[in-house]
N, C-alpha and C positions, 0 to 999 in steps of 0.2 A: 487537542483537537485529535485524537485517535477518536473518541466517542461516535461526534455527527457523520464522521464518517462512515465507523462501524455501523450506529446505528442507517444509514442511509443506503449500506454497502452490502454488506454479509446477511444481514437479516433482512434487508428486501428482495435479495438474488435467492436469500434459502424459500421465501415464502413463496414470492414470484416463482421459484420450479415447481414447488410442493403444492400449488394453485393449477400452475401448466399440466402439471401430472396427475394431476384426478382431475380436473376438464376431459384432457384428452382419454382416461378412463371412461369417465365418464358417457361422453361422446358415441368412445366403441363400443361401447356396454349399450347404448340406447342405441346406435347401427345396428348392435347384430342382433340385440332382442328385439328390435320392429322386422333385421329379416330375418327370422326363424318366426317370429311368429303370422309374418304373413305367407311363407310358403305356409307356414301350420292350417293357416284359414283357406284357404286355397285347396290342401291338398283334401282335407276336411271333405271340400264341396263339394269337391271330388269325388270324394270317397262314396258319401251319403247318397251325391246325383247317382251314382252308377250300384250302383247297390240298392235305389227304390223302382231304378232302371232296370235290373233284372229283374228284382219281385213281379213288378208288372209284368215283365215279359213271359216270366214263367207261366202268368196264370190266363194268357191271352195268346202265343204263341202256336196251343194244340191247337184251339180253333178255328186257325187259318188251312184251309184247303196244298192238295200237295206242291201244288201248281198255282200260289196265290198271283191273283189278277191287279190292277192298277188300284179299282176299288175296292178290293180286300186289303191292301198297301194300306190305301189312306185309310181306310174304316178302323183298321188299326192305329192310325198316327194321328186320329181323332181323342181315339179312345186313350191313349197314352197321356192325351196334351188334358185332355181330363181332369184324369188319375192326379199329373202336377202339383195340382195343390197352390199352397202358398209357395212354392220355388217357381213353379211360369215357365217351366224349360218350355222348349216349341222343337219338336222332333218332326223327323223323316229319313226313309227307311228306303233301300235299294237291294232290288231281285238281282243276284247273281251279276254284278256289275252294270246292273243300269243306271236309268233315269229315275233321279229320286222323289218320292212321288211325299207330298206334306200335305199335311190336315187344310190347310189355306189360310190359315193365319203368317201373317209376315217376320220372317227370320232373319237372322243375319247370315250372310253368305259363308258357308263353310271352310273354315282354312284349307284349302289345296293339300296342301304335302297332307294333310293327317286323312284325307280322303283315298288320296294313290297310297299311304301306307296301310291303312284301315281294307282294303282291298284283301289282301292275303296273308292279314291278321287271322288269328284263329283266338288274340284273346284283347280284351278292351284298350282303347286306345285313349289319350286323353290332350287337350292343349290350349292355351288361353292367349284370347289373341285379343286386339281392343276395334271398337265398332262402333268410330266416332268417336268419342271422349271416355264412355262407359268399355270398362272391362267385360268380358268374355267366354265361358269355359263351354269348349266342345267336349264332347264324349261319342266314340265308338267303337257300339257295344256288336261283336259279332255274333251272330244265331243258326248253331250247328246242326244240322237235320240228320234228326234222329237213325238213320238210314243209313245215313254216312257221316259217325262223330269223328272219323279220320279225313277226311276231305277237307279244300276251301271252303266257308263256312256260306251255303247260297243266299242268308238275310244278313241284313247290318243295320241296325239298326242308329240312326246321330240324335245324340241330343243335342239343342243348344241353350246354355242359360246364364242371365245377366247376374254379372259379381258384384252390381249396385254396392246389394246393402253389405260382403261383404269387404269390398272397397271402405263403406263407413267406418265399419270394424278398425280395417285394419289407417287408418287416417284418426282413430281416436287412438291404438295404439301409440303412434308414432308420436301426438302429441302430448301422450299420460308418457312416452320417454324424455322426448324434451323437457316436460317440466321438470320432472325427478333427476335432470342432467345437470338442471344449476342450483336446486338448493343443495345437490350433493356438491358443486364448484363452492360454491358460496359456503356453505357449512366446511369444506375442507381449510379456511383460514383458520378459525381455532388450531386445529393441531400442527399446522404449518407455524404457529408465531409458539405454539408451547413447543414442538421441535426445534426449533429455530433457536428461542432459549435457553434450550439445554444446551445445544451444540456452540454458543455463543459463552454461556456461563465461562467453560474454562481459558476460553478464549481472551474475556475480561480480567480474570484471574493472570493470568499470564500478559496480559498488558499492565494492568496495573502492578506487576511485580517485578516488570520491564523497567519501572519509569521510577522506579524506588532503588532498579539498581542503577540505574544514572545518574539518580543523584548521590549515590555512594551508599547505600546500604545493601552492600553484598552478602549480607545474615538472609538477606527476604531469598524466603522457598515456598512455593505452593502448595494445597494442599490435592492430593493426586488421591482420586476413587474410581474406578472400575478399572476393566483390562481394553480400552478401544484405544485406538489411531491418539485420541485426547491428550489420554494419563498417560502414553507414551511417550507426547510432546510435553506434559505437561514434567515427567519422570526427567527427560532426558534437560529439559531446559534446569534443576535442580541439582539436577549432577555438574551441570554450567557451574552455578551459580556456586555452589561446592568449592572447586577447581579455583575460583578468579577468586575466591577470599580468600585462599589459601596461598595461594601468587600475590596475590594484594601485599597480605600479610609479612610475607616472605619479603618483597620487594619494601616494604616500609621500613621492616626491621635492616636490610640492609643500605636501605639508605641512610636510616637513624644512625649507624654503625659508621657510615663513610663519613657522614656529618659531624658527629663525633670525634672520630679520628684523626677529620682537618682539623679543625677547631682543638682538640689539646695538641696537635703537632704546633699551630699556627704559634700555642701558647706559650707554648713551651720553648719555640723557639725566639720567640719575640726579647727577650730578656739579654739571649748571650749575643742575637743580632745587637741589641745597642750598644750593649761593649763593646763588641766589635765596632759602632759609629764613631764612638765614642771617639776609639783608638787611632780608627783610622784616620779621623776629624786629627789628630791632634799629630799624624804620620805625614796628611798633607800641607799642613800649617811648617813640616821642618822642611819637607819637598819644595815647597814652592820659597821658601828663604833662602836654598840652596844647599842645606848642608847636607843632602842625600846626593849619591852617586847617582849619573841620571839614566844608569838601566834599574837602578832600583828604583828613584822618582816615578819612570814611567809605568813598572809596577805595580808598584804601592796605586797610581792611579787607577789600576783597573781594576786593582781588588776594588777600590771604592767605592768605583761605580758599580760592580756585580753586587756589594753589598748595599748599597744601596737602592739597587732597585731589588734587591732580595727580600730589602724591609718593606718599600711598597705594598710587595707581592705577600709580604704575610701581612699588614695589615689591611689588604684587599679582601684579602681569606676569611681574616676577621669578621669586619663590615658584614661578607655576604653569610657566616656564618650566626653573624644576628641577626640577620636579615631569616634564614632557615629555622630557627630556633622562634620568631617570635617578638625578640629582647629588643629590638628595634622598636624608640621609642620616641616622639616628637616633642621638642621643647622650644614651642612656638614663641616669638618675639617681634613686635610690630618696628618693620623697619621701612626706610626709602628702599627700594627696589630699584632703580634707579645709580643709587648710592655702594652700592651692595653690589652689584652688578660692574661698577665702576672700581670698586675696593677689590676686588677678587680676578681683576683684568692686570689693576697694577700692583697688586701684590707679589704676579707669578712675571709680570717686566710683559708684559702682553701693550697695555697701553698702548704702546706707538704703533702696534703692525695690526689691530683690531678697531674698525669703524661704529659708532654706538646711535643709534636713534633715542635716546632716552630722555622717555616724562621727566621731566621734574617735579617735584611733590608728589609722587603718587605710593601712598605708604602702603604693606600687605601683612601681616597677618603670617608667616612663618614662619622655618626654621634657620636659621642666617646660614648656619655652618652646615649643613645636609644642603641646601642651593647652590651654596656654595664649593662643595664636592658637585653635581650635577652641571655645573656654571663649565668648571674648569674640567671636565671630560668634555666636554663638546666643543671649547674654544681650540682645545689643547688637541683633540683627532684633525679638528677642519685644518687646526696650524703642521698639524705631526703629516699628514697623510693627502692635505691639499694640494702639493710642490713645494719651490723652492716663493715662487710670484704667486703667490694661492693671495687673493683679497679674503677675509672673514669679515662679515657686517653682525654685532647683535641689533635687534632690535625689539620693543618693547610695543603690545597693544593692549588696553584695554578694553576690558568688554563689562555689564553688569555679572554680577558674582563670579568674573575667574577676571585672569590675567596672562597673560603669554609671554614667554620669550622664546625668538625664534632668532636660533643662527643660523647661518648662511654661508657656505662658498663657491669660491668659485670654479674648484677643482676639477678633478676629473670623473668626481662623483664616484657610489658608493655600485657595482656592477650588480647587475640585475638580480644573479643564483645568490647574493649574500645578502642583500635588503630586508630579507622575510627575518634572519638569521640574526642580525648585526647588532639585535640587547640579549642574545643568548652567552652563556656566560662560554669563555673563550677563545670567541670569535674575532678571529683579527684578519685586516684586509687584505696583507697577503697570505695567503695561507702556506704558500713555499715556503719562507721564511724561518728559520728551526727557531732563529734567533728574530725577538724585537723587543723597543726599547716598552712599548706597553703591554701585561697580562692579561690585557685577551674577558678581562676582568670593571674593568671602565664603566662602558655604557650599560653594562645588564644593573650595574652599584646607580647609576644615575638610575635608571629605571625603576628600580624598586622604591632610591629613594622621592619619584616625584607620586608611586600609587603610593605611599606613604602619608603624601600632603593631600592622597585622596587627586590629582592628579592621572596628567597622562604624558607620555613623551613618545614621539614619534620621526621616523624617519625616510624623505623622501628625494625622490632626484626630478627636480623640474625638466623638460623636456630641454631648456635653453642648456643645459648640463651642470657638476654642482653638489651640494648637498642641502637639504637644507632639514633641519632641526627646530619640533617647537615642540614645547617646554610647560604645558597650561596646567595652570595654576588652580585652586578654588581661592574667594575672598576667602576671609578666617575673621567671624566674630564671636566676642564672649562671651557665653551660655550667663543668665542671672544662677544658674547653680554653679557657676566656676568653668565648665566642662565649657569642651569646643567645638563648635559647628560649624560649615560655611553660611556665611551668609551675604547680602549684597554688596558691594562696595559703597 
């Protein structure tokens, strides 16, 4: 499930981020190129206009009278307009701040700020403006008098030139910039995919290694290359894996030693406890016959009870050690489940205390001894912890492929905080009591026996109260090769 999320998540985010950065860079570069190109084209047109206008003025102004009239100025304007050629500028002249004198052709009005500034300027001025939808360029070139070079220029020549052709060049430049930005943005997908692949490869390795570790492969390590942050993460993962492997090995060794110790102690205690049970049995018979003093008989009964409890505890510990060692095996036999439950209750003298709802003739293939242990623990716990007036019911339900044994009581029920741990080892219903009749292993052994059959054992507390223990067992059939497998009933 991680692979689709990774493909749709990190890869898509990296490619999208790379694409956005590339697109933004391309658009920014195109915008800067457009602006600089536009300004360069306009400045070039302005410089050429001023340069050519000055060249024509240098050859024609000396022919003007000292005090030119309007006709002289118009003649000069006509000459300048004719010299414009392809540029097609239109000129107008002003002498000593007087009215503008033009050649007669219609020209766009000059910008007022340009005229106001040119009246006192000693250098050429320029201003771009729009006349209708067309951009124009207006320049003002002062002509200084030869006899008064330091004073205000008596003659100012204005020229207006259309920038339509330059605008077309600018639009072509903008179109080229836009056309170049799109392929650049699209082409960035390829390096984005390559970069995402390179960045995600260590992540995938870590994911695979994590899955292997979660499956139990604590010896899993990742190959680390490079010195970047992902390499540091890989080295940190390897260090963590090594630590976990060492800790797990230590814990397994400690657990194995503890199991072996419990099994060895249990087996060592079994023989002397058997002897003690035999002796206390004989002494119990003497006490029952009245041949022992009352105080001695009471002490003997106490020793006998404790010996029986210790014997049951040792037997439970031995059984648990078999489960832990994987030595517990099933001895299946086809039995009548109703008769098996009836024998379990009768053997422990519970048949008068427990109500049953058992189908007749329901034959099931199971291990009678282990199912007897499960039923004895379930019913015994219900009678023991349900109170003096508890009502216990055992019923059986059959379904295709499985049978279910349900043990219910109307007692106080299992506390909510204890319910999730009721099948844990050494769990007792009343933890405040240091001593109790049970060892705390009965339900744990019952659950192990259910799992050994391939079934389940669950405990619930219904809203109406009491406790419900449910044992679910699969039907078993004999295979043609002698093997045992679950099968339909």
